[in-house]
Residue frames as a rotation matrix with the C-alpha (Angstrom) as fourth column:
MET 1
0.689 0.673 0.267 226.27
0.200 0.177 -0.964 -2.41
-0.696 0.718 -0.013 188.55
THR 2
-0.139 -0.810 0.570 228.48
0.852 0.196 0.486 -2.79
-0.505 0.553 0.662 185.50
LYS 3
-0.051 0.039 -0.998 229.30
-0.159 -0.987 -0.030 0.39
-0.986 0.157 0.057 183.63
ASP 4
-0.898 -0.343 -0.275 229.57
-0.328 0.107 0.939 -1.38
-0.292 0.933 -0.209 180.27
LEU 5
-0.187 0.933 0.308 225.88
0.209 0.344 -0.915 -1.34
-0.960 -0.107 -0.259 179.51
VAL 6
-0.609 0.134 0.781 224.38
0.792 0.061 0.607 -1.61
0.034 0.989 -0.143 176.08
PRO 7
-0.960 0.279 0.009 222.70
-0.279 -0.960 -0.002 1.73
0.008 -0.004 1.000 175.24
ALA 8
-0.480 0.845 0.236 219.03
-0.036 0.249 -0.968 1.69
-0.877 -0.473 -0.089 176.15
ALA 9
0.211 0.567 -0.796 217.94
-0.835 -0.318 -0.448 2.57
-0.508 0.760 0.406 172.60
GLU 10
-0.492 -0.464 -0.737 219.86
-0.785 0.602 0.145 -0.44
0.376 0.650 -0.660 171.30
LEU 11
-0.956 0.209 0.205 218.20
0.047 0.802 -0.596 -2.74
-0.289 -0.560 -0.777 173.81
ALA 12
-0.128 0.968 -0.214 214.82
-0.321 -0.244 -0.915 -1.29
-0.938 -0.048 0.342 172.89
ALA 13
-0.046 0.061 -0.997 215.52
-0.995 -0.093 0.040 -2.00
-0.091 0.994 0.065 169.22
ARG 14
-0.922 -0.328 -0.208 215.82
-0.341 0.939 0.032 -5.70
0.185 0.101 -0.978 170.07
ASN 15
-0.493 0.825 0.277 212.15
-0.165 0.224 -0.961 -5.71
-0.854 -0.519 0.026 171.06
HIS 16
-0.984 0.123 -0.128 210.11
-0.099 0.217 0.971 -7.50
0.147 0.968 -0.202 168.41
LEU 17
-0.488 0.868 -0.088 206.69
0.657 0.300 -0.692 -7.31
-0.574 -0.395 -0.717 170.03
ARG 18
-0.936 0.345 -0.062 204.03
-0.305 -0.713 0.631 -5.90
0.174 0.610 0.773 167.73
PHE 19
-0.641 0.754 0.144 200.36
0.155 0.310 -0.938 -5.77
-0.752 -0.579 -0.316 168.63
PRO 20
-0.277 0.574 0.771 197.33
0.939 0.332 0.090 -6.17
-0.205 0.749 -0.631 166.34
ASN 21
0.450 0.597 0.664 196.51
0.820 -0.571 -0.043 -3.12
0.353 0.564 -0.746 164.21
GLU 22
0.363 -0.371 -0.855 199.05
0.503 -0.694 0.515 -0.80
-0.784 -0.617 -0.066 165.83
SER 23
0.992 0.003 0.128 200.15
0.106 -0.576 -0.811 2.12
0.071 0.818 -0.572 163.67
ALA 24
0.212 -0.969 0.129 203.69
0.717 0.064 -0.694 3.04
0.664 0.240 0.708 162.71
ALA 25
-0.011 -0.170 0.985 203.34
-0.349 -0.923 -0.163 6.20
0.937 -0.345 -0.049 164.82
TYR 26
0.848 0.350 0.398 202.35
-0.494 0.249 0.833 4.15
0.193 -0.903 0.384 167.84
ARG 27
0.808 -0.561 -0.181 205.29
0.574 0.819 0.024 1.78
0.135 -0.123 0.983 167.40
GLN 28
0.009 -0.837 0.547 207.79
0.405 -0.497 -0.768 4.61
0.914 0.228 0.334 166.99
ALA 29
0.147 0.121 0.982 206.54
-0.676 -0.712 0.189 6.30
0.722 -0.692 -0.023 170.15
ARG 30
0.957 0.256 0.139 206.42
-0.278 0.657 0.701 3.00
0.089 -0.709 0.700 172.03
GLN 31
0.521 -0.837 -0.166 210.02
0.700 0.531 -0.478 2.15
0.488 0.133 0.863 171.14
ALA 32
-0.203 -0.569 0.796 211.15
-0.054 -0.806 -0.590 5.57
0.978 -0.163 0.133 172.36
LEU 33
0.472 0.464 0.750 209.19
-0.780 -0.178 0.600 5.02
0.412 -0.868 0.278 175.59
LEU 34
0.943 -0.136 -0.305 210.74
0.211 0.951 0.225 1.57
0.259 -0.276 0.925 175.98
ALA 35
0.010 -0.992 0.129 214.21
0.504 -0.106 -0.857 3.10
0.864 0.074 0.498 175.92
GLU 36
-0.200 -0.017 0.980 213.16
-0.606 -0.784 -0.137 5.49
0.770 -0.621 0.146 178.68
GLU 37
0.815 0.537 0.216 211.71
-0.516 0.505 0.691 2.60
0.262 -0.675 0.690 180.69
ILE 38
0.601 -0.692 -0.400 215.03
0.587 0.722 -0.366 0.78
0.542 -0.015 0.840 180.42
GLU 39
-0.356 -0.733 0.580 216.83
0.098 -0.647 -0.756 3.89
0.929 -0.212 0.302 181.65
LEU 40
0.240 0.536 0.810 214.35
-0.799 -0.365 0.478 4.14
0.552 -0.761 0.340 184.53
ARG 41
0.945 0.074 -0.320 215.02
0.063 0.915 0.398 0.53
0.322 -0.396 0.860 185.49
ARG 42
0.123 -0.985 -0.122 218.74
0.675 0.173 -0.717 1.27
0.727 0.005 0.686 185.52
GLN 43
-0.324 -0.202 0.924 218.27
-0.355 -0.879 -0.317 4.40
0.877 -0.431 0.213 187.61
ILE 44
0.709 0.623 0.332 216.20
-0.580 0.245 0.777 2.45
0.402 -0.743 0.535 190.13
GLU 45
0.779 -0.471 -0.414 219.05
0.529 0.848 0.032 -0.07
0.336 -0.244 0.910 190.43
ARG 46
-0.207 -0.885 0.418 221.67
0.384 -0.466 -0.797 2.68
0.900 -0.004 0.436 190.74
VAL 47
-0.001 0.292 0.957 219.72
-0.711 -0.673 0.205 4.29
0.704 -0.679 0.208 193.57
ALA 48
0.931 0.359 -0.061 219.25
-0.232 0.713 0.662 0.91
0.281 -0.602 0.747 195.28
GLU 49
0.343 -0.892 -0.294 223.02
0.693 0.452 -0.562 0.35
0.634 -0.010 0.773 195.11
LEU 50
-0.405 -0.470 0.785 223.64
-0.109 -0.827 -0.551 3.74
0.908 -0.309 0.283 196.70
ARG 51
0.457 0.649 0.608 221.12
-0.736 -0.108 0.668 2.93
0.499 -0.753 0.429 199.41
ARG 52
0.913 -0.113 -0.392 222.77
0.240 0.926 0.293 -0.41
0.329 -0.361 0.872 200.16
ALA 53
0.041 -0.999 0.014 226.16
0.714 0.020 -0.700 1.32
0.699 0.038 0.714 200.37
LEU 54
0.598 0.212 0.773 225.09
-0.276 -0.851 0.447 3.81
0.753 -0.481 -0.450 203.06
PRO 55
-0.613 -0.790 0.025 227.50
-0.237 0.154 -0.959 4.01
0.754 -0.594 -0.281 206.02
PRO 56
-0.513 0.435 -0.741 226.22
0.784 0.589 -0.197 2.69
0.351 -0.681 -0.643 209.36
GLY 57
0.082 0.646 0.759 223.32
0.037 -0.763 0.645 4.72
0.996 -0.025 -0.086 210.70
GLY 58
-0.317 -0.180 0.931 222.72
-0.802 -0.473 -0.364 5.83
0.506 -0.862 0.005 214.25
ALA 59
-0.894 -0.027 -0.448 222.50
0.192 0.880 -0.435 3.22
0.406 -0.475 -0.781 216.99
VAL 60
0.129 0.981 0.145 219.02
-0.117 -0.130 0.985 2.62
0.985 -0.144 0.098 218.40
THR 61
-0.822 -0.547 -0.158 219.27
0.133 0.085 -0.987 3.45
0.554 -0.833 0.003 222.10
GLY 62
-0.358 0.762 0.539 215.68
-0.842 -0.513 0.165 4.22
0.403 -0.395 0.826 223.07
ASN 63
-0.947 0.125 0.296 213.89
-0.081 0.800 -0.595 1.93
-0.311 -0.587 -0.747 225.50
TYR 64
-0.491 0.786 -0.375 210.96
-0.824 -0.280 0.492 1.37
0.282 0.551 0.785 223.16
ARG 65
-0.808 0.328 0.489 208.08
-0.046 0.793 -0.607 -0.80
-0.587 -0.513 -0.626 224.31
PHE 66
-0.598 0.610 -0.520 205.36
-0.707 -0.097 0.700 -2.28
0.377 0.786 0.490 222.13
GLU 67
-0.260 0.619 0.741 202.20
-0.464 0.593 -0.658 -4.21
-0.847 -0.515 0.133 222.82
GLY 68
-0.865 -0.095 -0.493 201.76
-0.489 0.378 0.786 -6.98
0.111 0.921 -0.374 220.26
GLU 69
0.077 0.952 -0.297 198.78
-0.801 0.236 0.549 -9.13
0.593 0.195 0.781 219.43
ILE 70
0.395 0.001 -0.919 200.34
0.257 0.960 0.111 -12.00
0.882 -0.280 0.379 221.39
ALA 71
0.478 -0.331 -0.814 202.64
0.870 0.051 0.490 -10.37
-0.121 -0.942 0.312 223.94
PRO 72
0.937 -0.240 -0.253 204.52
-0.226 -0.971 0.085 -7.17
-0.266 -0.022 -0.964 224.75
THR 73
0.515 -0.814 0.268 208.02
0.857 0.487 -0.168 -6.78
0.007 0.316 0.949 223.36
GLY 74
0.229 -0.564 -0.793 210.97
0.066 -0.804 0.591 -4.47
-0.971 -0.188 -0.147 223.25
PHE 75
0.459 -0.051 -0.887 212.49
-0.791 -0.478 -0.382 -3.16
-0.405 0.877 -0.260 220.03
ALA 76
-0.618 -0.780 -0.103 214.85
-0.751 0.547 0.370 -6.10
-0.232 0.305 -0.923 219.59
GLY 77
-0.458 0.502 0.733 211.88
0.065 0.842 -0.536 -8.44
-0.886 -0.198 -0.418 219.73
LEU 78
0.520 0.671 -0.528 210.50
-0.458 -0.303 -0.836 -6.96
-0.721 0.677 0.150 216.52
PHE 79
-0.181 -0.699 -0.692 213.42
-0.979 0.065 0.191 -8.53
-0.089 0.712 -0.696 214.64
GLY 80
0.902 0.408 0.138 212.52
-0.406 0.913 -0.044 -12.10
-0.144 -0.017 0.990 215.52
ASP 81
0.453 -0.763 0.461 215.28
0.419 0.638 0.646 -14.22
-0.787 -0.099 0.609 214.00
LYS 82
0.662 -0.158 0.733 216.06
0.701 -0.216 -0.680 -11.73
0.266 0.963 -0.032 211.20
GLN 83
-0.265 -0.873 -0.409 218.92
0.900 -0.376 0.219 -9.26
-0.345 -0.310 0.886 210.86
THR 84
-0.973 0.040 0.227 216.90
0.071 -0.886 0.458 -6.57
0.220 0.461 0.860 209.08
LEU 85
-0.361 0.871 -0.334 213.65
0.797 0.102 -0.596 -5.00
-0.485 -0.481 -0.730 210.23
VAL 86
-0.778 0.271 0.566 211.21
0.220 -0.727 0.650 -2.81
0.588 0.631 0.507 208.28
VAL 87
-0.522 0.619 -0.587 208.83
0.698 -0.087 -0.711 -0.76
-0.491 -0.781 -0.386 210.44
TYR 88
-0.527 0.465 0.711 205.85
0.435 -0.572 0.696 1.05
0.730 0.676 0.099 208.97
SER 89
-0.892 0.269 -0.362 204.32
0.200 -0.483 -0.852 3.80
-0.404 -0.833 0.377 211.11
TYR 90
-0.487 0.823 0.294 200.56
0.772 0.248 0.585 3.54
0.408 0.511 -0.756 210.54
MET 91
-0.875 0.221 0.430 198.45
-0.288 -0.953 -0.098 6.67
0.388 -0.209 0.898 210.82
PHE 92
0.149 0.904 -0.400 195.99
0.154 0.378 0.913 5.25
0.977 -0.198 -0.082 213.34
GLY 93
-0.870 -0.476 0.126 196.54
0.008 -0.269 -0.963 7.13
0.493 -0.837 0.238 216.58
PRO 94
-0.636 0.634 -0.440 194.04
0.752 0.380 -0.539 7.19
-0.175 -0.674 -0.718 219.45
GLN 95
-0.551 0.416 -0.723 192.68
-0.141 -0.901 -0.411 10.57
-0.822 -0.124 0.555 218.31
ARG 96
-0.779 0.217 -0.588 191.44
-0.609 -0.046 0.791 9.08
0.145 0.975 0.168 215.02
GLU 97
0.179 0.896 0.405 187.99
-0.798 0.374 -0.473 7.56
-0.576 -0.238 0.782 214.65
ARG 98
0.933 0.064 0.354 189.25
0.156 0.815 -0.559 5.52
-0.324 0.576 0.750 211.68
PRO 99
0.057 -0.997 0.048 192.72
0.479 0.070 0.875 4.89
-0.876 -0.027 0.482 210.25
CYS 100
-0.204 -0.263 -0.943 194.26
-0.619 -0.712 0.332 6.70
-0.759 0.651 -0.018 207.30
PRO 101
0.793 0.572 0.211 192.76
-0.195 0.565 -0.802 5.27
-0.577 0.595 0.559 204.07
MET 102
0.607 -0.623 -0.494 196.04
-0.681 -0.087 -0.728 5.73
0.410 0.778 -0.476 202.15
CYS 103
-0.435 -0.748 0.502 198.06
-0.898 0.399 -0.184 3.84
-0.063 -0.531 -0.845 204.77
THR 104
0.060 0.558 0.828 195.35
-0.441 0.759 -0.479 1.19
-0.895 -0.336 0.291 204.85
SER 105
0.900 0.247 -0.360 195.48
-0.418 0.254 -0.872 0.74
-0.124 0.935 0.332 201.08
LEU 106
0.083 -0.960 -0.269 199.24
-0.853 0.071 -0.517 0.27
0.515 0.272 -0.813 201.21
LEU 107
-0.554 -0.348 0.756 199.08
-0.773 0.553 -0.311 -2.18
-0.310 -0.757 -0.575 204.09
SER 108
0.514 0.777 0.362 196.31
-0.489 0.613 -0.621 -4.17
-0.704 0.142 0.696 202.42
ALA 109
0.746 -0.338 -0.573 198.70
-0.500 0.283 -0.818 -4.82
0.439 0.897 0.042 199.54
TRP 110
-0.286 -0.940 0.187 201.54
-0.827 0.143 -0.543 -5.63
0.484 -0.310 -0.818 201.93
ASP 111
0.091 0.369 0.925 199.39
-0.805 0.574 -0.150 -8.14
-0.586 -0.731 0.349 203.82
GLY 112
0.950 0.311 -0.020 199.40
-0.251 0.726 -0.640 -10.31
-0.185 0.613 0.768 200.72
GLU 113
0.512 -0.837 -0.192 203.19
-0.194 0.105 -0.975 -10.02
0.837 0.537 -0.109 200.45
ALA 114
0.496 -0.336 0.801 204.05
-0.860 -0.320 0.398 -10.23
0.122 -0.886 -0.447 204.16
ARG 115
0.790 -0.188 0.584 204.86
-0.097 0.902 0.421 -13.94
-0.606 -0.389 0.694 204.23
ASP 116
0.723 -0.581 0.373 207.14
0.582 0.223 -0.782 -13.54
0.371 0.783 0.500 201.21
MET 117
0.475 -0.550 0.687 208.88
-0.422 -0.827 -0.371 -10.52
0.773 -0.113 -0.625 202.78
GLU 118
0.563 -0.189 0.804 209.42
-0.815 0.033 0.578 -12.38
-0.136 -0.981 -0.135 206.02
GLN 119
0.913 -0.405 0.036 211.46
0.402 0.884 -0.239 -15.04
0.065 0.232 0.970 204.31
ARG 120
0.102 -0.925 0.367 214.23
0.702 -0.195 -0.685 -12.41
0.705 0.327 0.629 204.23
ILE 121
-0.742 -0.298 0.601 213.34
-0.103 -0.835 -0.540 -9.62
0.663 -0.462 0.589 206.67
ALA 122
-0.523 0.640 -0.564 211.16
0.811 0.171 -0.559 -8.84
-0.261 -0.749 -0.608 209.67
LEU 123
-0.622 0.437 0.650 208.15
0.181 -0.727 0.662 -6.58
0.762 0.529 0.373 209.05
ALA 124
-0.508 0.459 -0.729 206.28
0.826 0.019 -0.563 -4.68
-0.244 -0.888 -0.389 211.75
VAL 125
-0.191 0.547 0.815 203.40
0.375 -0.727 0.575 -2.20
0.907 0.415 -0.066 211.58
VAL 126
-0.640 -0.150 -0.754 203.39
0.767 -0.185 -0.614 0.26
-0.047 -0.971 0.234 214.48
ALA 127
-0.114 0.625 0.772 200.58
0.214 -0.743 0.634 2.62
0.970 0.237 -0.049 215.48
ARG 128
-0.868 -0.305 0.392 199.73
-0.239 -0.435 -0.868 4.56
0.435 -0.847 0.304 218.63
SER 129
0.167 0.968 0.187 196.23
-0.817 0.030 0.576 3.18
0.552 -0.249 0.796 219.18
PRO 130
-0.026 -0.112 0.993 195.75
-0.803 0.594 0.046 0.42
-0.595 -0.797 -0.105 221.78
ILE 131
-0.896 -0.432 -0.101 196.51
-0.408 0.712 0.572 -3.05
-0.175 0.554 -0.814 220.43
GLU 132
-0.452 0.801 0.392 192.87
0.447 0.584 -0.677 -4.14
-0.771 -0.131 -0.623 220.90
ARG 133
0.428 0.601 -0.675 191.76
-0.239 -0.645 -0.726 -1.40
-0.871 0.472 -0.132 218.52
LEU 134
-0.271 -0.616 -0.740 194.43
-0.918 -0.066 0.392 -2.30
-0.290 0.785 -0.547 215.97
ALA 135
-0.937 -0.089 0.338 193.55
-0.044 0.990 0.136 -5.98
-0.347 0.113 -0.931 216.14
ALA 136
-0.048 0.994 0.098 189.85
0.309 0.108 -0.945 -5.23
-0.950 -0.015 -0.312 215.70
PHE 137
0.438 0.186 -0.880 190.51
-0.663 -0.593 -0.456 -3.25
-0.607 0.783 -0.136 212.53
LYS 138
-0.671 -0.709 -0.217 192.83
-0.699 0.507 0.505 -5.98
-0.248 0.491 -0.835 211.27
ARG 139
-0.670 0.509 0.540 189.94
0.374 0.860 -0.347 -8.41
-0.641 -0.030 -0.767 211.56
GLU 140
0.342 0.841 -0.420 187.55
0.024 -0.455 -0.890 -5.97
-0.939 0.294 -0.176 209.90
ARG 141
0.215 -0.350 -0.912 189.94
-0.886 -0.463 -0.031 -5.49
-0.412 0.814 -0.410 206.99
GLY 142
0.979 0.197 0.044 190.60
-0.169 0.918 -0.358 -9.21
-0.111 0.343 0.933 206.64
TRP 143
0.217 -0.968 -0.129 194.35
-0.840 -0.118 -0.530 -8.91
0.498 0.224 -0.838 207.09
ARG 144
0.952 0.148 -0.267 195.95
-0.044 0.933 0.358 -12.22
0.301 -0.329 0.895 207.93
HIS 145
0.528 -0.826 -0.197 199.71
0.760 0.563 -0.325 -11.83
0.379 0.022 0.925 207.93
LEU 146
0.062 -0.518 0.853 200.72
-0.075 -0.855 -0.513 -8.34
0.995 -0.032 -0.092 209.03
LYS 147
-0.109 -0.174 -0.979 202.15
0.943 0.295 -0.157 -8.06
0.316 -0.940 0.132 212.54
LEU 148
0.300 0.342 0.891 200.64
0.107 -0.940 0.325 -5.03
0.948 -0.003 -0.318 214.31
TYR 149
-0.303 -0.456 -0.837 202.08
0.915 0.106 -0.389 -3.37
0.266 -0.884 0.385 217.39
SER 150
0.820 0.527 0.224 200.92
0.401 -0.807 0.434 -0.56
0.410 -0.266 -0.872 219.62
ASP 151
-0.334 -0.885 0.325 203.56
0.344 -0.435 -0.832 2.05
0.877 -0.166 0.450 220.46
VAL 152
0.024 0.490 -0.871 202.72
0.949 0.264 0.175 2.05
0.315 -0.831 -0.458 224.16
ASP 153
0.225 0.015 -0.974 204.04
0.667 -0.732 0.142 5.50
-0.711 -0.681 -0.175 225.12
GLY 154
0.968 0.222 0.121 204.69
0.230 -0.582 -0.780 7.00
-0.102 0.782 -0.615 221.68
ALA 155
0.405 -0.880 -0.249 208.45
-0.211 -0.354 0.911 7.10
-0.890 -0.316 -0.329 222.26
TYR 156
-0.349 -0.520 0.780 209.31
0.630 0.486 0.606 5.24
-0.694 0.703 0.158 219.06
SER 157
0.397 0.608 0.688 206.86
0.917 -0.284 -0.279 7.35
0.025 0.742 -0.670 217.04
ARG 158
0.924 -0.082 -0.374 208.38
0.010 -0.972 0.237 10.57
-0.383 -0.222 -0.897 218.35
ASP 159
0.100 -0.994 -0.047 211.97
-0.188 -0.065 0.980 9.55
-0.977 -0.089 -0.193 217.63
TYR 160
-0.746 -0.413 0.523 211.36
0.333 0.449 0.829 8.03
-0.577 0.793 -0.197 214.19
PHE 161
-0.868 0.246 -0.431 208.87
-0.432 -0.802 0.413 10.52
-0.245 0.544 0.802 212.78
GLY 162
-0.678 0.732 -0.069 205.62
0.627 0.625 0.465 8.62
0.383 0.271 -0.883 213.21
MET 163
0.254 0.717 -0.649 204.20
0.864 -0.470 -0.180 11.80
-0.434 -0.515 -0.739 214.75
THR 164
0.810 0.098 0.578 203.98
0.422 -0.782 -0.459 15.37
0.407 0.616 -0.674 213.52
ALA 165
-0.074 -0.992 0.103 207.23
0.664 -0.126 -0.737 17.30
0.744 0.013 0.668 213.72
ASP 166
-0.174 0.041 0.984 205.79
-0.396 -0.917 -0.032 19.95
0.901 -0.396 0.176 216.05
GLY 167
-0.964 -0.261 -0.044 205.35
-0.085 0.460 -0.884 17.35
0.251 -0.849 -0.466 218.75
GLY 168
-0.309 0.932 0.188 201.59
-0.951 -0.297 -0.089 17.45
-0.028 -0.206 0.978 218.48
ASP 169
-0.181 0.350 0.919 199.23
-0.411 0.822 -0.394 14.50
-0.893 -0.450 -0.005 218.60
GLY 170
0.602 0.479 -0.639 198.99
-0.750 0.066 -0.658 14.06
-0.273 0.876 0.399 214.85
ASP 171
0.491 -0.380 0.784 200.17
0.264 0.922 0.282 10.95
-0.830 0.068 0.553 213.01
GLN 172
0.175 -0.470 -0.865 202.76
-0.928 -0.371 0.014 10.78
-0.327 0.801 -0.501 210.26
ALA 173
0.996 0.028 0.082 203.21
0.006 0.922 -0.387 7.86
-0.086 0.386 0.919 207.92
ALA 174
0.278 -0.959 -0.059 206.81
-0.948 -0.283 0.147 6.70
-0.157 0.016 -0.987 208.01
ILE 175
0.961 -0.130 -0.242 208.91
0.075 0.972 -0.221 3.78
0.264 0.194 0.945 206.88
ASN 176
0.353 -0.875 0.332 212.15
-0.934 -0.308 0.184 2.98
-0.059 -0.374 -0.925 208.64
VAL 177
0.744 -0.249 -0.620 214.63
-0.004 0.927 -0.376 0.17
0.668 0.282 0.689 208.09
PHE 178
0.512 -0.558 0.653 216.88
-0.845 -0.188 0.501 -1.09
-0.157 -0.808 -0.567 210.88
THR 179
0.311 -0.492 -0.813 219.72
-0.282 0.770 -0.573 -3.58
0.908 0.407 0.101 210.99
ARG 180
0.810 -0.186 0.556 221.08
-0.512 0.238 0.825 -5.83
-0.286 -0.953 0.097 213.70
ARG 181
0.614 -0.711 -0.343 224.74
0.003 0.437 -0.900 -6.62
0.789 0.552 0.270 213.11
ASP 182
-0.396 -0.855 -0.335 227.24
0.320 0.213 -0.923 -7.88
0.861 -0.472 0.189 215.69
GLY 183
-0.278 0.372 -0.885 224.70
0.957 0.189 -0.221 -7.31
0.085 -0.909 -0.409 218.43
ILE 184
-0.757 -0.012 -0.654 224.16
0.178 -0.966 -0.189 -3.62
-0.629 -0.260 0.733 217.58
ILE 185
0.145 0.865 0.480 220.82
0.943 0.027 -0.332 -2.33
-0.300 0.501 -0.812 216.29
ARG 186
-0.732 -0.426 -0.531 221.16
0.225 -0.888 0.402 0.64
-0.643 0.175 0.746 213.97
HIS 187
0.498 0.794 -0.349 218.92
-0.057 -0.372 -0.927 2.76
-0.865 0.481 -0.140 211.82
PHE 188
-0.318 -0.610 0.726 219.68
0.675 0.392 0.625 1.99
-0.666 0.688 0.287 208.17
TRP 189
-0.937 0.089 0.338 217.30
0.233 -0.559 0.796 4.06
0.260 0.824 0.503 206.02
SER 190
-0.293 0.903 -0.315 214.08
0.493 -0.139 -0.859 6.03
-0.819 -0.407 -0.404 206.16
GLY 191
0.021 0.403 0.915 211.83
0.953 -0.286 0.104 7.56
0.303 0.869 -0.390 203.54
GLU 192
-0.360 -0.269 -0.893 212.69
0.647 -0.762 -0.032 11.27
-0.672 -0.589 0.448 203.69
MET 193
-0.921 0.125 0.369 210.64
0.244 -0.554 0.796 12.67
0.304 0.823 0.480 200.81
GLY 194
-0.316 0.832 -0.455 207.70
0.796 -0.028 -0.604 14.83
-0.515 -0.554 -0.654 201.89
PHE 195
0.709 0.705 0.026 205.82
0.622 -0.608 -0.493 18.01
-0.332 0.365 -0.870 201.06
GLU 196
0.524 -0.544 -0.655 208.99
-0.289 -0.837 0.465 20.06
-0.801 -0.054 -0.596 200.95
SER 197
-0.593 -0.804 0.046 210.51
-0.268 0.251 0.930 17.84
-0.760 0.539 -0.364 198.23
ALA 198
0.101 0.719 0.688 207.37
0.613 0.500 -0.612 17.33
-0.784 0.483 -0.390 196.13
ASP 199
-0.891 -0.347 0.292 207.35
0.428 -0.431 0.795 18.51
-0.150 0.833 0.532 192.53
PRO 200
-0.696 0.650 -0.305 204.69
-0.602 -0.760 -0.244 20.99
-0.390 0.014 0.921 191.33
GLY 201
-0.023 0.838 -0.545 201.30
-0.958 0.138 0.252 19.41
0.286 0.528 0.800 190.76
GLN 202
-0.101 -0.063 -0.993 202.20
-0.050 0.997 -0.058 16.17
0.994 0.043 -0.104 192.54
ASP 203
0.911 0.323 0.257 201.34
-0.304 0.105 0.947 14.76
0.279 -0.941 0.194 195.92
PRO 204
0.041 -0.919 0.392 204.35
-0.989 0.019 0.147 13.94
-0.142 -0.393 -0.908 198.08
ARG 205
0.973 0.215 -0.088 205.68
-0.226 0.963 -0.149 10.54
0.052 0.165 0.985 197.20
GLY 206
0.233 -0.922 0.308 208.81
-0.433 0.185 0.882 8.51
-0.871 -0.339 -0.356 197.67
ALA 207
0.658 -0.110 -0.745 210.86
-0.702 0.269 -0.659 6.75
0.273 0.957 0.100 195.03
PRO 208
-0.818 0.551 -0.166 210.43
0.054 0.360 0.932 3.96
0.573 0.753 -0.324 194.38
ASP 209
-0.203 0.849 0.488 206.76
-0.890 -0.368 0.271 4.24
0.409 -0.379 0.830 195.33
LEU 210
-0.921 -0.211 0.328 205.85
-0.363 0.775 -0.518 1.63
-0.145 -0.595 -0.790 197.94
MET 211
-0.136 0.962 0.236 202.20
-0.416 0.161 -0.895 1.42
-0.899 -0.220 0.378 196.86
PRO 212
-0.750 -0.105 0.653 201.42
0.439 0.660 0.610 -1.16
-0.495 0.744 -0.449 194.14
LEU 213
0.302 0.953 -0.032 198.19
0.681 -0.239 -0.692 0.76
-0.667 0.188 -0.721 193.52
TRP 214
0.546 -0.122 -0.829 200.04
-0.362 -0.927 -0.102 3.74
-0.756 0.356 -0.550 192.04
THR 215
-0.591 -0.803 0.076 202.41
-0.317 0.318 0.893 1.53
-0.742 0.504 -0.443 190.06
VAL 216
-0.424 0.530 0.734 199.44
0.782 0.623 0.002 -0.01
-0.457 0.575 -0.679 188.28
PHE 217
0.626 0.707 -0.328 197.73
0.470 -0.678 -0.565 3.35
-0.623 0.200 -0.757 187.74
ASP 218
0.066 -0.698 -0.713 200.95
-0.431 -0.664 0.610 4.73
-0.900 0.267 -0.345 186.26
CYS 219
-0.826 -0.359 0.435 200.58
0.164 0.585 0.794 2.15
-0.540 0.727 -0.424 183.46
THR 220
-0.059 0.914 0.401 197.13
0.933 0.194 -0.303 3.44
-0.354 0.356 -0.864 182.46
PRO 221
-0.379 -0.051 0.924 196.02
0.639 -0.737 0.222 6.45
0.670 0.674 0.312 180.39
GLU 222
0.695 0.691 0.202 194.14
0.297 -0.530 0.794 7.81
0.655 -0.492 -0.573 183.42
GLY 223
-0.349 -0.911 0.222 197.29
0.010 -0.240 -0.971 7.79
0.937 -0.337 0.093 185.54
ARG 224
-0.780 -0.037 -0.624 197.06
0.608 0.190 -0.771 8.62
0.147 -0.981 -0.126 189.22
GLY 225
0.233 0.884 0.405 194.58
0.686 -0.444 0.576 11.43
0.690 0.143 -0.710 188.71
THR 226
-0.747 -0.480 0.461 194.27
0.096 -0.763 -0.639 14.52
0.658 -0.433 0.616 190.88
ASP 227
-0.339 0.723 0.602 190.90
-0.867 -0.488 0.097 14.07
0.364 -0.489 0.793 192.58
TRP 228
0.581 0.507 -0.637 190.85
-0.251 0.856 0.452 10.45
0.775 -0.103 0.624 193.78
TYR 229
-0.397 -0.621 0.676 191.82
-0.872 0.027 -0.488 8.99
0.285 -0.784 -0.552 197.16
PRO 230
-0.664 0.160 -0.730 191.43
0.123 0.987 0.103 5.44
0.737 -0.021 -0.675 198.48
SER 231
0.114 0.757 0.643 188.50
-0.822 -0.291 0.489 4.69
0.557 -0.585 0.589 200.77
LEU 232
-0.685 -0.320 0.654 188.23
-0.683 0.594 -0.425 2.32
-0.253 -0.738 -0.626 203.69
ALA 233
-0.433 0.601 0.672 185.10
0.371 0.798 -0.475 0.76
-0.821 0.043 -0.569 202.14
TYR 234
-0.898 0.199 -0.391 183.19
-0.439 -0.426 0.791 0.82
-0.009 0.883 0.470 198.85
SER 235
-0.145 0.956 0.254 179.48
-0.719 0.075 -0.691 0.32
-0.679 -0.283 0.677 198.22
ASP 236
0.659 0.408 -0.632 179.89
-0.747 0.459 -0.482 -1.83
0.094 0.790 0.607 195.09
């Protein structure tokens, strides 16, 4: 990213949008906010550049086996014909009666984007429940494009933090990115922000946030709130 950037306040001053009946106080505050939004955009790009510049991660050596909706596969099979693979660990282990509502909300949004994502990368959703159970919920939820896989023996989930750190039977949501270059599969990046890195008064979250839901709420006066959580179904 070029270092010779126009100051954010100067870029904000080029904004000529004015909305009906807005006050001078509103416009002054909005212009100041716009400058901060420009700085945020730049910080997001700086972090993305640093992420892309990571040195090679650890080679994937585990003999991971997955049961897919069509056929079983090894880890390499998750890549298909792509060189980059994104794996989401879904909190829907065999001990759960129903899947995690937060994970489900995220994946519902991703289902609509999956075909776009797969123009450039491979995308897999891995959970520890049997594939029949995962496929049944996929039908219930109306998902069409996500590729779901059962982690047959939990080996992948244990190694890449899709299970609780104490080795118990609990699920952990996780996102991991892998690359396949020159015949070698390596771990590239994982979300590593959790409870221990959360700021006071906030739920643990990564940056950028992977859930479109929160991005939209962040643009509203209500914000994310402190007492609301997605549900698997609504009565209205």
